[in-house]
TORPA-4810 file (N, C-alpha, C, O; in nm, 3 decimals):
<nodes>
NODE_1_14.969_0.657_12.064_14.966_0.668_11.918_15.095_0.608_11.862_15.204_0.650_11.901_M
NODE_2_15.084_0.512_11.770_15.202_0.455_11.708_15.237_0.534_11.583_15.157_0.613_11.533_S
NODE_3_15.360_0.512_11.533_15.407_0.593_11.420_15.322_0.567_11.296_15.301_0.452_11.258_R
NODE_4_15.274_0.674_11.234_15.190_0.662_11.116_15.273_0.615_10.997_15.382_0.667_10.972_A
NODE_5_15.221_0.516_10.924_15.289_0.467_10.805_15.227_0.525_10.678_15.273_0.496_10.568_R
NODE_6_15.123_0.604_10.694_15.066_0.679_10.582_15.081_0.828_10.613_15.091_0.867_10.730_V
NODE_7_15.083_0.909_10.508_15.087_1.053_10.530_14.955_1.098_10.591_14.848_1.066_10.541_K
NODE_8_14.965_1.172_10.699_14.845_1.215_10.771_14.866_1.357_10.820_14.974_1.392_10.867_C
NODE_9_14.761_1.438_10.810_14.768_1.575_10.862_14.639_1.604_10.938_14.529_1.577_10.889_C
NODE_10_14.654_1.660_11.057_14.539_1.697_11.141_14.519_1.847_11.136_14.614_1.924_11.154_A
NODE_11_14.395_1.889_11.111_14.357_2.030_11.106_14.269_2.057_11.228_14.160_2.002_11.240_F
NODE_12_14.317_2.141_11.318_14.257_2.153_11.450_14.203_2.294_11.474_14.276_2.392_11.458_V
NODE_13_14.078_2.303_11.512_14.014_2.429_11.548_14.070_2.479_11.681_14.127_2.402_11.759_D
NODE_14_14.053_2.608_11.707_14.103_2.665_11.832_13.991_2.693_11.933_13.986_2.629_12.038_F
NODE_15_13.902_2.788_11.902_13.799_2.829_11.998_13.703_2.714_12.029_13.636_2.662_11.940_D
NODE_16_13.698_2.676_12.156_13.609_2.568_12.197_13.664_2.430_12.172_13.600_2.331_12.207_G
NODE_17_13.783_2.422_12.111_13.844_2.292_12.081_13.977_2.282_12.154_13.988_2.209_12.253_T
NODE_18_14.079_2.354_12.107_14.203_2.364_12.184_14.178_2.445_12.310_14.212_2.403_12.421_I
NODE_19_14.118_2.562_12.293_14.078_2.643_12.409_13.947_2.589_12.463_13.852_2.572_12.386_A
NODE_20_13.938_2.562_12.593_13.814_2.507_12.648_13.691_2.595_12.626_13.579_2.545_12.620_P
NODE_21_13.713_2.725_12.615_13.601_2.817_12.591_13.617_2.880_12.453_13.720_2.864_12.388_C
NODE_22_13.515_2.952_12.409_13.526_3.030_12.287_13.596_3.161_12.324_13.532_3.255_12.373_D
NODE_23_13.726_3.167_12.299_13.805_3.283_12.342_13.761_3.410_12.271_13.764_3.518_12.330_A
NODE_24_13.719_3.398_12.146_13.674_3.516_12.071_13.551_3.577_12.136_13.545_3.697_12.160_T
NODE_25_13.452_3.492_12.165_13.331_3.541_12.230_13.361_3.597_12.369_13.299_3.694_12.411_D
NODE_26_13.455_3.536_12.439_13.491_3.584_12.572_13.544_3.727_12.565_13.511_3.810_12.650_M
NODE_27_13.626_3.756_12.465_13.679_3.892_12.450_13.569_3.991_12.419_13.567_4.102_12.473_L
NODE_28_13.476_3.952_12.332_13.365_4.042_12.300_13.275_4.064_12.422_13.229_4.175_12.447_F
NODE_29_13.250_3.957_12.497_13.168_3.969_12.618_13.229_4.071_12.714_13.159_4.150_12.777_E
NODE_30_13.360_4.067_12.722_13.428_4.150_12.822_13.455_4.293_12.775_13.449_4.388_12.853_R
NODE_31_13.484_4.308_12.644_13.536_4.437_12.600_13.455_4.506_12.490_13.489_4.618_12.452_F
NODE_32_13.351_4.443_12.437_13.278_4.504_12.325_13.143_4.559_12.369_13.086_4.516_12.469_A
NODE_33_13.093_4.654_12.291_12.956_4.701_12.311_12.860_4.583_12.301_12.880_4.496_12.216_D
NODE_34_12.758_4.577_12.386_12.666_4.461_12.386_12.601_4.431_12.252_12.551_4.320_12.232_P
NODE_35_12.599_4.527_12.160_12.536_4.502_12.031_12.612_4.399_11.948_12.565_4.359_11.842_S
NODE_36_12.731_4.355_11.995_12.803_4.250_11.923_12.720_4.123_11.916_12.734_4.044_11.822_W
NODE_37_12.634_4.101_12.017_12.552_3.979_12.019_12.449_3.979_11.906_12.417_3.874_11.851_R
NODE_38_12.398_4.097_11.872_12.302_4.105_11.761_12.370_4.067_11.630_12.310_4.001_11.546_E
NODE_39_12.494_4.109_11.613_12.570_4.072_11.493_12.593_3.921_11.493_12.582_3.856_11.388_V
NODE_40_12.625_3.866_11.608_12.647_3.721_11.621_12.523_3.643_11.580_12.533_3.540_11.513_E
NODE_41_12.407_3.691_11.620_12.282_3.623_11.586_12.260_3.622_11.434_12.209_3.525_11.379_E
NODE_42_12.297_3.731_11.368_12.285_3.735_11.222_12.373_3.629_11.157_12.333_3.563_11.061_E
NODE_43_12.495_3.613_11.211_12.586_3.512_11.158_12.534_3.371_11.186_12.534_3.285_11.097_W
NODE_44_12.490_3.348_11.309_12.439_3.216_11.344_12.320_3.177_11.257_12.301_3.059_11.226_Q
NODE_45_12.241_3.276_11.218_12.124_3.250_11.134_12.159_3.238_10.987_12.073_3.207_10.905_A
NODE_46_12.286_3.261_10.952_12.328_3.251_10.814_12.297_3.373_10.730_12.305_3.368_10.607_G
NODE_47_12.260_3.484_10.796_12.226_3.606_10.724_12.352_3.673_10.670_12.350_3.731_10.561_V
NODE_48_12.462_3.665_10.744_12.590_3.723_10.703_12.699_3.618_10.718_12.684_3.521_10.793_I
NODE_49_12.810_3.637_10.647_12.925_3.550_10.662_13.012_3.593_10.778_12.991_3.700_10.837_G
NODE_50_13.110_3.511_10.811_13.191_3.543_10.929_13.282_3.663_10.907_13.319_3.730_11.003_S
NODE_51_13.320_3.692_10.781_13.402_3.811_10.757_13.328_3.938_10.797_13.381_4.023_10.868_R
NODE_52_13.205_3.949_10.750_13.126_4.067_10.787_13.099_4.068_10.936_13.104_4.173_11.001_E
NODE_53_13.070_3.951_10.991_13.044_3.941_11.135_13.163_3.990_11.216_13.148_4.074_11.305_C
NODE_54_13.283_3.939_11.184_13.403_3.977_11.258_13.434_4.125_11.242_13.469_4.192_11.339_M
NODE_55_13.423_4.176_11.121_13.455_4.316_11.096_13.367_4.407_11.180_13.415_4.502_11.241_T
NODE_56_13.238_4.379_11.182_13.145_4.462_11.259_13.168_4.448_11.408_13.161_4.546_11.482_R
NODE_57_13.195_4.326_11.454_13.216_4.305_11.597_13.346_4.370_11.646_13.349_4.430_11.754_Q
NODE_58_13.452_4.359_11.566_13.580_4.419_11.606_13.568_4.571_11.615_13.635_4.634_11.696_V
NODE_59_13.483_4.630_11.532_13.463_4.775_11.539_13.400_4.817_11.671_13.406_4.935_11.707_S
NODE_60_13.341_4.722_11.743_13.277_4.750_11.872_13.369_4.723_11.990_13.333_4.746_12.106_L
NODE_61_13.491_4.673_11.960_13.585_4.632_12.065_13.658_4.753_12.120_13.707_4.838_12.045_L
NODE_62_13.666_4.761_12.255_13.739_4.869_12.321_13.828_4.808_12.430_13.783_4.780_12.541_R
NODE_63_13.954_4.789_12.395_14.048_4.729_12.489_14.190_4.762_12.445_14.217_4.768_12.325_A
NODE_64_14.279_4.783_12.538_14.419_4.804_12.505_14.482_4.668_12.473_14.428_4.564_12.510_T
NODE_65_14.596_4.668_12.404_14.666_4.541_12.380_14.697_4.467_12.510_14.692_4.344_12.515_P
NODE_66_14.730_4.543_12.614_14.758_4.479_12.743_14.633_4.411_12.799_14.641_4.304_12.859_Q
NODE_67_14.517_4.475_12.780_14.391_4.415_12.824_14.368_4.281_12.754_14.331_4.182_12.818_D
NODE_68_14.390_4.280_12.622_14.362_4.158_12.546_14.459_4.046_12.580_14.419_3.930_12.591_L
NODE_69_14.586_4.079_12.597_14.684_3.977_12.634_14.648_3.916_12.769_14.650_3.794_12.785_V
NODE_70_14.615_4.001_12.866_14.580_3.952_13.000_14.459_3.861_12.994_14.455_3.757_13.060_A
NODE_71_14.358_3.899_12.914_14.238_3.816_12.902_14.270_3.684_12.831_14.222_3.579_12.871_A
NODE_72_14.352_3.691_12.725_14.387_3.570_12.651_14.458_3.468_12.739_14.437_3.348_12.725_A
NODE_73_14.541_3.517_12.829_14.618_3.426_12.914_14.531_3.357_13.018_14.576_3.263_13.083_L
NODE_74_14.407_3.403_13.035_14.313_3.333_13.122_14.253_3.211_13.054_14.195_3.125_13.120_E
NODE_75_14.267_3.202_12.922_14.197_3.099_12.845_14.257_2.961_12.865_14.186_2.866_12.899_V
NODE_76_14.389_2.949_12.843_14.454_2.820_12.857_14.418_2.725_12.744_14.345_2.761_12.651_G
NODE_77_14.470_2.601_12.754_14.443_2.499_12.652_14.386_2.374_12.719_14.402_2.353_12.839_V
NODE_78_14.321_2.292_12.637_14.274_2.162_12.684_14.393_2.088_12.747_14.501_2.086_12.688_D
NODE_79_14.375_2.028_12.866_14.489_1.963_12.932_14.557_1.855_12.848_14.675_1.828_12.866_P
NODE_80_14.483_1.794_12.757_14.541_1.689_12.674_14.606_1.739_12.547_14.667_1.660_12.474_G
NODE_81_14.595_1.869_12.518_14.647_1.917_12.390_14.800_1.908_12.382_14.850_1.868_12.277_F
NODE_82_14.876_1.943_12.486_15.022_1.927_12.474_15.063_1.783_12.442_15.157_1.760_12.367_P
NODE_83_14.993_1.686_12.500_15.021_1.546_12.469_14.992_1.515_12.323_15.070_1.447_12.257_T
NODE_84_14.880_1.567_12.272_14.845_1.547_12.132_14.952_1.605_12.040_14.994_1.540_11.945_F
NODE_85_14.998_1.727_12.069_15.103_1.791_11.989_15.230_1.706_11.991_15.292_1.682_11.887_V
NODE_86_15.268_1.662_12.108_15.391_1.583_12.122_15.380_1.451_12.048_15.474_1.410_11.979_R
NODE_87_15.266_1.383_12.060_15.249_1.253_11.995_15.242_1.266_11.843_15.292_1.179_11.771_E
NODE_88_15.180_1.372_11.794_15.177_1.395_11.649_15.319_1.412_11.596_15.356_1.352_11.495_C
NODE_89_15.399_1.495_11.663_15.536_1.519_11.620_15.618_1.390_11.627_15.697_1.362_11.537_A
NODE_90_15.600_1.314_11.733_15.680_1.192_11.753_15.647_1.084_11.652_15.731_1.000_11.619_R
NODE_91_15.521_1.086_11.603_15.476_0.976_11.518_15.451_1.016_11.373_15.387_0.944_11.297_N
NODE_92_15.504_1.132_11.335_15.500_1.170_11.195_15.366_1.215_11.143_15.341_1.210_11.023_G
NODE_93_15.278_1.259_11.232_15.148_1.313_11.192_15.159_1.464_11.184_15.190_1.529_11.284_V
NODE_94_15.135_1.522_11.067_15.138_1.666_11.054_15.021_1.729_11.128_14.916_1.666_11.143_G
NODE_95_15.038_1.852_11.174_14.930_1.917_11.247_14.938_2.067_11.231_15.047_2.125_11.233_M
NODE_96_14.824_2.131_11.214_14.819_2.276_11.214_14.689_2.321_11.277_14.588_2.251_11.270_M
NODE_97_14.692_2.439_11.337_14.572_2.500_11.393_14.510_2.588_11.284_14.578_2.674_11.227_V
NODE_98_14.384_2.567_11.255_14.311_2.650_11.158_14.190_2.707_11.230_14.104_2.634_11.278_V
NODE_99_14.185_2.840_11.238_14.085_2.904_11.323_14.022_3.022_11.252_14.088_3.093_11.176_S
NODE_100_13.893_3.042_11.277_13.826_3.164_11.230_13.823_3.268_11.342_13.743_3.361_11.340_D
NODE_101_13.913_3.250_11.439_13.930_3.347_11.546_14.047_3.440_11.516_14.075_3.470_11.400_G
NODE_102_14.116_3.484_11.620_14.218_3.588_11.607_14.358_3.535_11.633_14.382_3.466_11.732_F
NODE_103_14.451_3.568_11.542_14.590_3.526_11.560_14.651_3.584_11.687_14.733_3.519_11.751_D
NODE_104_14.613_3.705_11.724_14.665_3.773_11.843_14.642_3.686_11.967_14.730_3.671_12.051_F
NODE_105_14.522_3.630_11.975_14.485_3.547_12.091_14.555_3.412_12.086_14.611_3.367_12.186_V
NODE_106_14.551_3.348_11.970_14.609_3.214_11.957_14.758_3.216_11.987_14.808_3.129_12.059_I
NODE_107_14.829_3.315_11.934_14.972_3.325_11.960_15.000_3.339_12.109_15.090_3.273_12.162_E
NODE_108_14.925_3.424_12.177_14.948_3.445_12.321_14.920_3.319_12.401_14.996_3.285_12.492_A
NODE_109_14.812_3.248_12.368_14.775_3.128_12.442_14.875_3.015_12.420_14.918_2.950_12.515_V
NODE_110_14.912_2.992_12.294_15.008_2.884_12.265_15.144_2.914_12.325_15.210_2.825_12.379_L
NODE_111_15.187_3.039_12.316_15.316_3.077_12.375_15.316_3.055_12.525_15.412_3.004_12.582_R
NODE_112_15.206_3.094_12.590_15.196_3.076_12.735_15.197_2.929_12.774_15.244_2.893_12.882_D
NODE_113_15.145_2.842_12.684_15.144_2.698_12.711_15.275_2.631_12.670_15.291_2.510_12.688_A
NODE_114_15.369_2.708_12.615_15.497_2.652_12.575_15.490_2.568_12.450_15.569_2.475_12.433_G
NODE_115_15.394_2.598_12.361_15.372_2.516_12.242_15.409_2.593_12.117_15.364_2.706_12.096_L
NODE_116_15.492_2.532_12.034_15.531_2.590_11.905_15.456_2.514_11.796_15.503_2.412_11.746_N
NODE_117_15.340_2.566_11.760_15.250_2.496_11.667_15.215_2.592_11.553_15.181_2.708_11.579_V
NODE_118_15.221_2.546_11.427_15.179_2.635_11.318_15.030_2.665_11.326_14.949_2.577_11.356_P
NODE_119_14.993_2.790_11.300_14.852_2.826_11.305_14.818_2.928_11.198_14.904_3.005_11.154_F
NODE_120_14.692_2.928_11.158_14.639_3.022_11.060_14.507_3.075_11.113_14.420_2.997_11.151_H
NODE_121_14.493_3.208_11.115_14.373_3.269_11.171_14.357_3.409_11.113_14.440_3.455_11.035_A
NODE_122_14.251_3.476_11.151_14.229_3.614_11.111_14.326_3.705_11.189_14.361_3.677_11.304_N
NODE_123_14.369_3.813_11.123_14.472_3.899_11.182_14.407_4.016_11.256_14.344_4.102_11.196_H
NODE_124_14.424_4.017_11.388_14.373_4.124_11.472_14.487_4.222_11.498_14.593_4.183_11.547_L
NODE_125_14.464_4.349_11.467_14.570_4.448_11.473_14.523_4.574_11.547_14.416_4.627_11.519_E
NODE_126_14.605_4.619_11.640_14.575_4.742_11.712_14.594_4.862_11.620_14.692_4.868_11.545_S
NODE_127_14.501_4.956_11.626_14.515_5.081_11.550_14.546_5.198_11.642_14.537_5.314_11.602_T
NODE_128_14.582_5.166_11.766_14.616_5.270_11.863_14.512_5.282_11.972_14.392_5.269_11.947_G
NODE_129_14.558_5.306_12.093_14.465_5.320_12.206_14.392_5.189_12.232_14.454_5.085_12.251_G
NODE_130_14.259_5.198_12.231_14.180_5.077_12.257_14.101_5.033_12.133_14.001_4.962_12.145_D
NODE_131_14.148_5.074_12.015_14.076_5.042_11.890_14.151_4.934_11.811_14.273_4.922_11.819_R
NODE_132_14.072_4.856_11.733_14.127_4.742_11.662_14.066_4.732_11.523_13.959_4.786_11.494_W
NODE_133_14.137_4.660_11.437_14.080_4.621_11.309_14.119_4.476_11.281_14.216_4.424_11.336_R
NODE_134_14.041_4.411_11.196_14.068_4.273_11.160_14.083_4.265_11.010_14.007_4.326_10.935_V
NODE_135_14.182_4.187_10.966_14.200_4.158_10.824_14.201_4.007_10.806_14.213_3.930_10.902_T
NODE_136_14.187_3.965_10.680_14.164_3.823_10.653_14.264_3.772_10.550_14.231_3.760_10.432_F
NODE_137_14.386_3.742_10.594_14.491_3.703_10.499_14.463_3.572_10.426_14.521_3.547_10.320_P
NODE_138_14.376_3.488_10.481_14.348_3.359_10.417_14.204_3.349_10.368_14.152_3.239_10.348_S
NODE_139_14.140_3.464_10.347_14.003_3.464_10.292_14.007_3.428_10.144_14.105_3.454_10.075_A
NODE_140_13.898_3.367_10.097_13.885_3.335_9.954_13.746_3.373_9.908_13.647_3.348_9.978_R
NODE_141_13.740_3.433_9.790_13.610_3.478_9.739_13.517_3.362_9.710_13.395_3.378_9.708_S
NODE_142_13.574_3.242_9.686_13.490_3.126_9.654_13.463_3.038_9.776_13.415_2.926_9.763_D
NODE_143_13.494_3.089_9.896_13.471_3.011_10.018_13.321_2.989_10.037_13.245_3.085_10.048_C
NODE_144_13.281_2.864_10.041_13.139_2.831_10.053_13.081_2.881_10.184_12.962_2.912_10.192_R
NODE_145_13.164_2.887_10.289_13.117_2.929_10.420_13.131_3.080_10.442_13.093_3.131_10.548_A
NODE_146_13.187_3.151_10.343_13.215_3.295_10.358_13.297_3.323_10.483_13.279_3.424_10.550_L
NODE_147_13.388_3.231_10.514_13.468_3.242_10.635_13.577_3.348_10.618_13.623_3.374_10.507_A
NODE_148_13.617_3.408_10.730_13.730_3.498_10.727_13.857_3.421_10.696_13.940_3.466_10.617_G
NODE_149_13.871_3.305_10.756_13.985_3.216_10.735_13.930_3.089_10.669_13.868_3.007_10.735_N
NODE_150_13.955_3.074_10.539_13.898_2.961_10.465_13.973_2.833_10.501_14.080_2.807_10.447_C
NODE_151_13.919_2.756_10.592_13.988_2.638_10.642_14.011_2.535_10.533_14.113_2.466_10.533_K
NODE_152_13.917_2.523_10.440_13.931_2.422_10.334_14.057_2.444_10.251_14.117_2.348_10.203_C
NODE_153_14.098_2.570_10.234_14.215_2.599_10.149_14.342_2.532_10.202_14.433_2.503_10.125_S
NODE_154_14.348_2.509_10.332_14.469_2.450_10.389_14.479_2.300_10.365_14.585_2.241_10.385_F
NODE_155_14.370_2.239_10.321_14.375_2.096_10.289_14.433_2.071_10.150_14.479_1.961_10.122_T
NODE_156_14.432_2.172_10.063_14.469_2.150_9.923_14.612_2.101_9.903_14.634_2.014_9.819_E
NODE_157_14.712_2.153_9.978_14.847_2.098_9.962_14.861_1.956_10.017_14.966_1.894_10.000_P
NODE_158_14.758_1.906_10.082_14.765_1.774_10.145_14.667_1.676_10.079_14.609_1.590_10.145_H
NODE_159_14.651_1.691_9.948_14.552_1.608_9.877_14.584_1.459_9.884_14.493_1.376_9.878_S
NODE_160_14.712_1.425_9.897_14.750_1.284_9.903_14.759_1.231_10.046_14.794_1.115_10.067_S
NODE_161_14.729_1.315_10.142_14.738_1.275_10.283_14.602_1.233_10.338_14.498_1.276_10.288_S
NODE_162_14.605_1.150_10.440_14.486_1.125_10.520_14.458_1.251_10.600_14.545_1.301_10.671_V
NODE_163_14.336_1.303_10.588_14.303_1.431_10.652_14.211_1.409_10.772_14.106_1.345_10.761_K
NODE_164_14.253_1.463_10.885_14.178_1.452_11.010_14.140_1.593_11.055_14.225_1.683_11.057_V
NODE_165_14.015_1.611_11.092_13.968_1.741_11.141_13.923_1.724_11.285_13.854_1.628_11.320_V
NODE_166_13.962_1.819_11.370_13.918_1.822_11.510_13.851_1.957_11.533_13.915_2.061_11.520_V
NODE_167_13.721_1.955_11.567_13.653_2.083_11.582_13.522_2.073_11.656_13.481_1.966_11.702_G
NODE_168_13.455_2.190_11.667_13.334_2.193_11.749_13.223_2.282_11.696_13.114_2.285_11.754_D
NODE_169_13.246_2.356_11.586_13.145_2.456_11.554_13.122_2.481_11.407_13.167_2.405_11.321_G
NODE_170_13.050_2.589_11.378_13.009_2.625_11.243_13.128_2.643_11.149_13.121_2.605_11.032_R
NODE_171_13.236_2.700_11.199_13.350_2.727_11.111_13.418_2.599_11.064_13.502_2.603_10.975_S
NODE_172_13.381_2.484_11.124_13.439_2.355_11.086_13.350_2.276_10.991_13.389_2.169_10.945_D
NODE_173_13.230_2.327_10.963_13.134_2.250_10.883_13.191_2.214_10.746_13.182_2.099_10.703_F
NODE_174_13.251_2.312_10.678_13.295_2.291_10.541_13.416_2.197_10.535_13.416_2.101_10.457_C
NODE_175_13.518_2.223_10.616_13.639_2.141_10.613_13.610_1.997_10.656_13.678_1.904_10.612_I
NODE_176_13.511_1.979_10.741_13.475_1.843_10.784_13.434_1.756_10.666_13.455_1.635_10.667_A
NODE_177_13.375_1.819_10.564_13.333_1.744_10.446_13.449_1.696_10.361_13.430_1.611_10.274_G
NODE_178_13.570_1.747_10.385_13.689_1.707_10.310_13.775_1.608_10.387_13.878_1.564_10.338_R
NODE_179_13.734_1.574_10.507_13.818_1.492_10.595_13.790_1.343_10.578_13.680_1.302_10.540_A
NODE_180_13.893_1.264_10.606_13.875_1.119_10.613_13.819_1.079_10.748_13.751_0.977_10.761_D
NODE_181_13.847_1.160_10.849_13.795_1.135_10.983_13.776_1.269_11.053_13.860_1.358_11.043_L
NODE_182_13.664_1.282_11.123_13.633_1.404_11.198_13.618_1.369_11.346_13.541_1.280_11.381_V
NODE_183_13.690_1.439_11.430_13.667_1.436_11.575_13.578_1.556_11.605_13.616_1.670_11.578_F
NODE_184_13.461_1.529_11.662_13.361_1.636_11.671_13.299_1.644_11.810_13.282_1.544_11.879_A
NODE_185_13.267_1.768_11.848_13.182_1.793_11.963_13.099_1.916_11.931_13.118_1.979_11.827_K
NODE_186_13.007_1.952_12.020_12.927_2.072_12.002_12.843_2.068_11.875_12.788_1.965_11.839_G
NODE_187_12.835_2.182_11.807_12.753_2.194_11.687_12.806_2.108_11.572_12.728_2.060_11.490_K
NODE_188_12.938_2.089_11.567_12.993_2.003_11.463_12.947_1.860_11.483_12.919_1.790_11.385_L
NODE_189_12.940_1.815_11.606_12.892_1.679_11.633_12.747_1.663_11.588_12.711_1.562_11.528_L
NODE_190_12.665_1.763_11.616_12.525_1.758_11.571_12.517_1.747_11.419_12.438_1.669_11.366_D
NODE_191_12.600_1.825_11.350_12.600_1.821_11.204_12.641_1.684_11.152_12.576_1.628_11.064_L
NODE_192_12.750_1.629_11.207_12.799_1.499_11.161_12.695_1.390_11.182_12.676_1.303_11.097_C
NODE_193_12.628_1.395_11.296_12.523_1.296_11.321_12.407_1.312_11.224_12.345_1.214_11.183_R
NODE_194_12.379_1.437_11.187_12.266_1.463_11.100_12.289_1.428_10.955_12.197_1.386_10.886_G
NODE_195_12.415_1.443_10.907_12.439_1.419_10.764_12.522_1.294_10.735_12.558_1.268_10.621_N
NODE_196_12.551_1.217_10.840_12.620_1.089_10.819_12.769_1.099_10.797_12.830_1.003_10.750_G
NODE_197_12.831_1.213_10.830_12.976_1.227_10.817_13.047_1.133_10.914_13.011_1.125_11.032_T
NODE_198_13.149_1.062_10.864_13.225_0.973_10.951_13.291_1.054_11.062_13.368_1.147_11.035_T
NODE_199_13.262_1.019_11.185_13.313_1.102_11.294_13.332_1.020_11.421_13.282_0.908_11.435_H
NODE_200_13.407_1.079_11.513_13.425_1.025_11.647_13.395_1.138_11.744_13.457_1.245_11.735_V
NODE_201_13.303_1.117_11.835_13.275_1.218_11.938_13.391_1.220_12.038_13.451_1.117_12.067_A
NODE_202_13.421_1.339_12.090_13.529_1.347_12.188_13.497_1.454_12.292_13.416_1.544_12.269_F
NODE_203_13.562_1.440_12.406_13.550_1.539_12.513_13.679_1.616_12.534_13.676_1.734_12.569_N
NODE_204_13.794_1.550_12.513_13.922_1.615_12.535_14.028_1.554_12.444_14.002_1.456_12.374_D
NODE_205_14.146_1.613_12.444_14.251_1.569_12.352_14.320_1.442_12.397_14.388_1.379_12.316_F
NODE_206_14.305_1.401_12.521_14.354_1.269_12.557_14.278_1.163_12.476_14.337_1.067_12.428_F
NODE_207_14.146_1.182_12.462_14.066_1.091_12.380_14.107_1.097_12.234_14.121_0.994_12.168_E
NODE_208_14.126_1.219_12.183_14.163_1.233_12.042_14.294_1.161_12.014_14.305_1.090_11.913_V
NODE_209_14.393_1.177_12.101_14.523_1.113_12.081_14.509_0.961_12.076_14.563_0.897_11.985_T
NODE_210_14.438_0.904_12.172_14.422_0.759_12.178_14.341_0.706_12.059_14.378_0.606_11.998_A
NODE_211_14.231_0.774_12.028_14.142_0.724_11.923_14.201_0.744_11.784_14.178_0.662_11.694_K
NODE_212_14.277_0.852_11.764_14.342_0.872_11.635_14.446_0.762_11.612_14.456_0.710_11.501_L
NODE_213_14.522_0.727_11.715_14.620_0.620_11.702_14.555_0.488_11.663_14.605_0.417_11.575_G
NODE_214_14.443_0.456_11.728_14.373_0.331_11.698_14.316_0.334_11.557_14.324_0.235_11.484_A
NODE_215_14.259_0.448_11.517_14.198_0.459_11.384_14.304_0.446_11.276_14.281_0.379_11.175_W
NODE_216_14.421_0.511_11.294_14.527_0.503_11.195_14.579_0.359_11.182_14.609_0.314_11.071_L
NODE_217_14.590_0.290_11.293_14.633_0.150_11.287_14.537_0.067_11.203_14.579_-0.013_11.120_N
NODE_218_14.407_0.087_11.225_14.307_0.014_11.148_14.310_0.054_11.001_14.299_-0.030_10.912_N
NODE_219_14.324_0.184_10.975_14.329_0.235_10.839_14.447_0.174_10.763_14.432_0.130_10.649_Y
NODE_220_14.563_0.172_10.828_14.683_0.119_10.765_14.671_-0.031_10.742_14.716_-0.081_10.639_E
NODE_221_14.610_-0.103_10.835_14.590_-0.247_10.819_14.495_-0.276_10.703_14.519_-0.366_10.622_R
NODE_222_14.387_-0.198_10.695_14.292_-0.217_10.585_14.356_-0.185_10.451_14.331_-0.252_10.351_D
NODE_223_14.440_-0.079_10.449_14.508_-0.040_10.326_14.606_-0.148_10.282_14.615_-0.180_10.164_L
NODE_224_14.678_-0.206_10.379_14.774_-0.312_10.347_14.704_-0.434_10.290_14.760_-0.505_10.207_A
NODE_225_14.582_-0.460_10.335_14.505_-0.573_10.284_14.448_-0.544_10.146_14.444_-0.631_10.059_T
NODE_226_14.403_-0.421_10.127_14.336_-0.386_10.002_14.431_-0.374_9.884_14.393_-0.409_9.772_A
NODE_227_14.554_-0.326_9.904_14.644_-0.303_9.793_14.683_-0.430_9.719_14.678_-0.431_9.596_L
NODE_228_14.723_-0.539_9.788_14.755_-0.663_9.714_14.633_-0.716_9.637_14.647_-0.765_9.526_P
NODE_229_14.515_-0.705_9.696_14.395_-0.751_9.629_14.367_-0.671_9.503_14.326_-0.725_9.400_A
NODE_230_14.391_-0.539_9.511_14.368_-0.453_9.394_14.469_-0.487_9.283_14.433_-0.490_9.166_A
NODE_231_14.593_-0.512_9.321_14.694_-0.546_9.220_14.660_-0.678_9.153_14.675_-0.692_9.032_R
NODE_232_14.616_-0.774_9.232_14.579_-0.905_9.178_14.463_-0.892_9.080_14.463_-0.956_8.975_Q
NODE_233_14.365_-0.810_9.114_14.245_-0.791_9.031_14.279_-0.723_8.899_14.210_-0.743_8.799_A
NODE_234_14.386_-0.641_8.899_14.421_-0.566_8.778_14.502_-0.648_8.679_14.525_-0.604_8.566_S
NODE_235_14.546_-0.767_8.719_14.627_-0.851_8.630_14.541_-0.921_8.526_14.593_-0.995_8.442_R
</nodes>
């Protein structure tokens, strides 16, 4: 990736994107009453929003903080993600993790990987023993996706930047519509193919790093060509 000559910010999903698996679902599989899956089906069908889904599922969770930390540390990150983080920092590309998962998990995983990356997620808090509650510090009443963590809100301070989204699932559907470029896999890839959203399919962050660099070079070259033409036309 060469140094970006335009302002660019990448908004990156966590579960199934940075983390190879869906860490949130893994925790519920391991520590929650099996009825969490019925709640998940309601969310997948669009019957409830993710805030209600998360609140009900967390009420079914039974694990000590030590249990959750140990499980989170099994998750790890995509092998190419540290390279992506390093190249973004080196080349002036802003980056943040935006997740509809749990801050407790993301913090543990990133810390274990030695990565200091800004992130925004739902707040998972121990209430003592093996009980938990979830709060939504970045929820918005006007969120079209009824997400616990409204990912679109984080794009607003970057209105003048080129916006890149990297994701894989339902929680990325809305923010993908605000992006100049989407790196997609999983359900997000299916959506982009279905509605014509400009996207690049990817398997890992080594691909994202290489393809983002190439795309930015082309974008900057096209912009450099278009600006003199626009000025000439306005005279």
